[in-house]
C-alpha positions as CSV (number, residue, x, y, z in Angstrom):
1,M,-7.4,-5.0,-75.9
2,T,-9.1,-6.6,-72.9
3,D,-8.0,-6.9,-69.3
4,P,-6.3,-10.3,-68.9
5,T,-8.5,-11.1,-65.9
6,Y,-11.6,-11.2,-68.2
7,Y,-10.3,-14.4,-69.8
8,F,-8.1,-15.9,-67.1
9,S,-10.1,-14.8,-64.0
10,Y,-6.7,-13.8,-62.6
11,T,-3.7,-11.8,-63.7
12,P,-1.2,-14.2,-65.2
13,V,2.2,-14.3,-63.6
14,N,5.0,-12.8,-65.7
15,F,8.3,-14.5,-66.6
16,A,6.9,-18.0,-66.1
17,P,5.5,-18.4,-69.6
18,E,8.6,-16.8,-71.1
19,A,10.8,-19.4,-69.4
20,A,8.4,-22.2,-70.4
21,A,8.5,-21.1,-74.1
22,A,12.3,-21.0,-74.0
23,V,12.6,-24.5,-72.5
24,F,10.2,-26.1,-74.9
25,L,11.9,-24.4,-77.9
26,A,15.2,-25.8,-76.7
27,I,13.6,-29.3,-76.3
28,A,12.3,-29.0,-79.9
29,A,15.8,-28.3,-81.2
30,M,17.4,-31.1,-79.2
31,L,14.8,-33.7,-80.2
32,T,15.2,-32.7,-83.9
33,L,18.9,-33.1,-83.6
34,Q,18.6,-36.4,-81.7
35,T,16.2,-37.8,-84.3
36,F,18.5,-37.1,-87.2
37,T,21.8,-38.0,-85.5
38,S,20.5,-41.3,-84.2
39,Q,19.0,-42.1,-87.6
40,G,15.6,-42.7,-85.9
41,P,12.4,-43.1,-87.9
42,R,11.1,-39.8,-89.3
43,W,7.7,-40.2,-87.6
44,L,9.5,-39.3,-84.3
45,L,9.6,-35.7,-85.6
46,V,6.1,-35.5,-84.1
47,L,7.9,-35.0,-80.7
48,P,9.8,-31.8,-81.7
49,A,6.7,-30.6,-83.5
50,T,4.7,-31.0,-80.3
51,A,7.4,-29.1,-78.3
52,L,7.3,-26.3,-80.9
53,C,3.5,-26.0,-80.4
54,E,4.0,-25.9,-76.6
55,A,6.6,-23.1,-77.1
56,A,4.2,-21.2,-79.3
57,G,1.4,-21.6,-76.7
58,Y,3.5,-20.2,-73.9
59,A,4.7,-17.4,-76.2
60,L,1.0,-16.5,-76.8
61,R,0.4,-16.7,-73.0
62,T,3.1,-14.2,-72.6
63,A,1.5,-12.0,-75.2
64,C,-1.8,-12.3,-73.4
65,I,-0.2,-10.7,-70.3
66,Y,0.4,-7.5,-72.3
67,W,-2.1,-7.6,-75.1
68,T,-5.1,-9.9,-74.5
69,T,-7.6,-10.4,-77.3
70,L,-10.1,-13.2,-78.0
71,G,-7.9,-14.4,-80.9
72,T,-4.7,-14.6,-78.9
73,F,-6.4,-16.2,-75.9
74,T,-8.2,-18.8,-78.1
75,A,-5.0,-19.7,-80.0
76,M,-3.1,-20.0,-76.7
77,S,-5.8,-22.3,-75.3
78,L,-5.7,-24.5,-78.4
79,L,-1.9,-24.8,-78.5
80,L,-1.7,-25.6,-74.8
81,L,-4.6,-28.0,-74.7
82,L,-4.3,-30.1,-77.9
83,P,-0.7,-30.7,-79.0
84,P,0.3,-32.8,-76.0
85,N,-2.2,-35.4,-77.1
86,A,0.2,-36.1,-80.0
87,L,2.7,-37.5,-77.5
88,A,0.3,-40.4,-77.0
89,L,0.6,-41.2,-80.7
90,T,4.3,-41.9,-80.2
91,N,3.4,-44.5,-77.6
92,Y,0.7,-46.1,-79.8
93,K,3.1,-46.4,-82.7
94,T,5.9,-47.8,-80.6
95,L,3.8,-50.4,-79.0
96,G,2.2,-51.4,-82.3
97,D,5.7,-51.9,-83.8
98,I,6.8,-54.0,-80.8
99,V,3.8,-56.3,-81.2
100,R,4.2,-56.5,-85.0
101,E,7.9,-57.5,-84.9
102,S,7.4,-59.9,-82.0
103,R,4.4,-61.6,-83.6
104,A,6.4,-62.0,-86.8
105,A,9.1,-63.9,-84.9
106,M,6.8,-66.2,-83.0
107,P,5.9,-69.7,-84.0
108,A,2.4,-69.8,-85.4
109,R,1.1,-71.8,-82.3
110,Q,2.3,-69.0,-80.0
111,V,0.8,-66.0,-81.8
112,P,-1.9,-64.5,-79.5
113,R,-5.4,-64.5,-81.1
114,V,-6.7,-61.6,-79.0
115,F,-7.8,-58.8,-81.3
116,L,-6.5,-56.2,-78.7
117,L,-3.0,-57.5,-79.5
118,K,-3.1,-57.0,-83.2
119,P,-0.6,-54.4,-84.3
120,R,-2.9,-52.6,-86.7
121,F,-5.6,-52.4,-83.9
122,I,-3.2,-50.9,-81.4
123,T,-1.9,-48.3,-83.8
124,W,-5.1,-47.2,-85.6
125,F,-7.7,-47.8,-83.0
126,F,-5.9,-45.7,-80.5
127,F,-4.9,-43.2,-83.1
128,G,-8.6,-42.8,-84.0
129,S,-9.5,-42.3,-80.4
130,D,-6.9,-39.6,-80.1
131,V,-8.2,-37.9,-83.2
132,L,-11.8,-38.0,-81.8
133,S,-10.6,-36.6,-78.5
134,F,-8.6,-33.9,-80.3
135,L,-11.6,-32.9,-82.5
136,L,-14.0,-32.7,-79.5
137,Q,-11.6,-30.6,-77.4
138,G,-10.8,-28.3,-80.3
139,A,-14.5,-27.9,-81.1
140,G,-15.2,-27.1,-77.5
141,V,-12.5,-24.3,-77.5
142,G,-14.0,-23.0,-80.7
143,I,-17.5,-22.9,-79.4
144,S,-16.3,-21.1,-76.3
145,T,-15.6,-18.0,-78.5
146,Q,-19.4,-17.7,-79.2
147,E,-21.4,-15.6,-76.9
148,G,-23.8,-17.5,-74.6
149,K,-22.4,-21.0,-75.5
150,R,-19.9,-21.5,-72.7
151,A,-21.9,-24.4,-71.2
152,L,-22.0,-26.2,-74.5
153,A,-18.3,-25.6,-75.0
154,K,-17.5,-27.0,-71.5
155,Q,-19.5,-30.2,-72.1
156,T,-17.8,-30.7,-75.5
157,V,-14.3,-30.3,-74.1
158,L,-15.2,-32.6,-71.2
159,A,-16.5,-35.2,-73.7
160,G,-13.2,-35.2,-75.5
161,L,-11.3,-35.5,-72.2
162,Y,-13.4,-38.4,-71.0
163,V,-12.8,-40.2,-74.3
164,Q,-9.1,-39.6,-73.8
165,L,-9.1,-40.9,-70.2
166,F,-10.9,-44.0,-71.2
167,F,-8.6,-45.0,-74.0
168,F,-5.5,-44.0,-72.0
169,A,-6.6,-46.5,-69.4
170,V,-7.2,-49.2,-72.0
171,F,-3.8,-48.6,-73.6
172,L,-2.1,-48.7,-70.2
173,G,-3.7,-52.1,-69.6
174,I,-2.4,-53.5,-73.0
175,A,1.1,-52.0,-72.5
176,T,1.3,-53.6,-69.1
177,Y,0.2,-57.0,-70.5
178,V,2.8,-56.8,-73.3
179,L,5.5,-55.8,-70.8
180,F,5.0,-58.9,-68.7
181,D,4.4,-61.3,-71.5
182,P,7.9,-62.8,-72.4
183,R,6.7,-63.6,-76.0
184,F,7.0,-59.9,-76.8
185,T,10.6,-58.8,-77.2
186,V,12.5,-55.6,-77.8
187,A,15.8,-55.3,-79.7
188,C,18.8,-54.3,-77.6
189,G,20.2,-50.8,-77.9
190,P,23.8,-49.7,-77.5
191,S,23.4,-49.3,-73.7
192,D,21.4,-52.4,-73.1
193,R,23.0,-55.6,-71.6
194,N,20.2,-57.9,-72.9
195,E,16.7,-57.9,-74.4
196,R,15.0,-57.9,-71.0
197,Q,16.7,-54.7,-69.9
198,A,15.9,-53.1,-73.3
199,K,12.3,-54.0,-72.9
200,R,12.0,-52.7,-69.4
201,R,13.7,-49.5,-70.3
202,L,11.4,-48.8,-73.3
203,F,8.3,-49.7,-71.4
204,R,9.2,-47.5,-68.5
205,V,9.0,-44.6,-70.9
206,I,5.8,-45.8,-72.6
207,I,4.0,-46.4,-69.3
208,L,5.3,-43.4,-67.4
209,T,4.6,-40.9,-70.2
210,T,1.1,-42.3,-70.6
211,A,0.5,-42.0,-66.9
212,L,1.7,-38.4,-66.9
213,L,-0.7,-37.6,-69.8
214,Y,-3.4,-39.3,-67.8
215,L,-2.7,-37.1,-64.8
216,R,-2.7,-34.0,-67.0
217,S,-6.1,-35.0,-68.4
218,I,-7.5,-35.6,-64.9
219,Y,-6.4,-32.0,-64.1
220,R,-8.1,-30.7,-67.2
221,V,-11.3,-32.5,-66.4
222,A,-11.3,-31.0,-62.9
223,E,-10.6,-27.6,-64.3
224,F,-13.5,-27.7,-66.7
225,V,-15.9,-29.3,-64.2
226,D,-14.9,-26.6,-61.6
227,G,-15.8,-24.0,-64.3
228,Y,-14.5,-20.6,-65.3
229,G,-13.6,-18.6,-62.2
230,G,-13.6,-21.6,-60.0
231,R,-10.9,-22.4,-57.4
232,I,-9.0,-24.8,-59.8
233,Y,-9.3,-22.6,-62.9
234,G,-8.3,-19.5,-60.9
235,A,-5.2,-21.2,-59.4
236,E,-2.4,-20.5,-61.9
237,Y,0.2,-22.6,-60.0
238,L,-2.0,-25.7,-60.6
239,F,-1.9,-25.1,-64.3
240,Y,1.9,-25.1,-64.3
241,L,2.1,-28.1,-61.8
242,F,-0.4,-30.4,-63.5
243,D,-0.2,-29.3,-67.1
244,M,3.2,-28.0,-67.9
245,V,5.3,-30.3,-65.6
246,P,3.8,-33.6,-66.8
247,V,4.4,-32.6,-70.4
248,L,7.9,-31.4,-69.6
249,V,8.8,-34.6,-67.7
250,S,7.4,-36.7,-70.6
251,F,9.8,-34.9,-73.0
252,G,12.6,-35.6,-70.7
253,L,11.8,-39.3,-70.6
254,Y,11.6,-39.4,-74.4
255,M,15.0,-37.7,-74.7
256,Q,16.6,-40.3,-72.5
257,S,15.0,-43.3,-74.2
């Protein structure tokens, strides 16, 4: 066992990770129930799966307070860094479905020819970018466990985060365009008065959650640029404020959509 400050550069606060683990576990249960009771598409189970990973990450963070090893710290880092990226996949798939169904209902002369608005492009191009970012960040965390390769690990994780930031920005641009283009429509839900309200409600979730993930990625970039033991890395409250809170609020938005 190693002193927690060796890995964290501070002594992690107690009770906060336990509370976070319990909250994310409850969210996973509610999202699973919501998916099945609403007869939603099964790919939405990616949301409770992500919440479960968050719960496991915070459970390991709790373990690190009492029993810190390289293995528990690395597993915790992976579970808290990578799974939230999967939330973006929900947005990519949703936007791709909206564009696909809207294009199918359009007269041929109105169908946009811009390749950025092709459903397959939206889903698979951004999915591919997320996988690339995921692999780079995961590789960086793995490299960090090797003695003397902390600088390489830092640059690898940063490369993954920069890829993520770029594609988040592109996706936000496309989503905003689709929101304001009246040719793209969304089917009404039980609580919607008309298609316009349904579209605004759904895109509020897509744009806000992507913006929150963007904010989280900016924090992660600042954390890694600042470096181990820096002021950002060593301020635990910043981790909860800019990492946990954006993910938590994103789940809240998904649950209300």
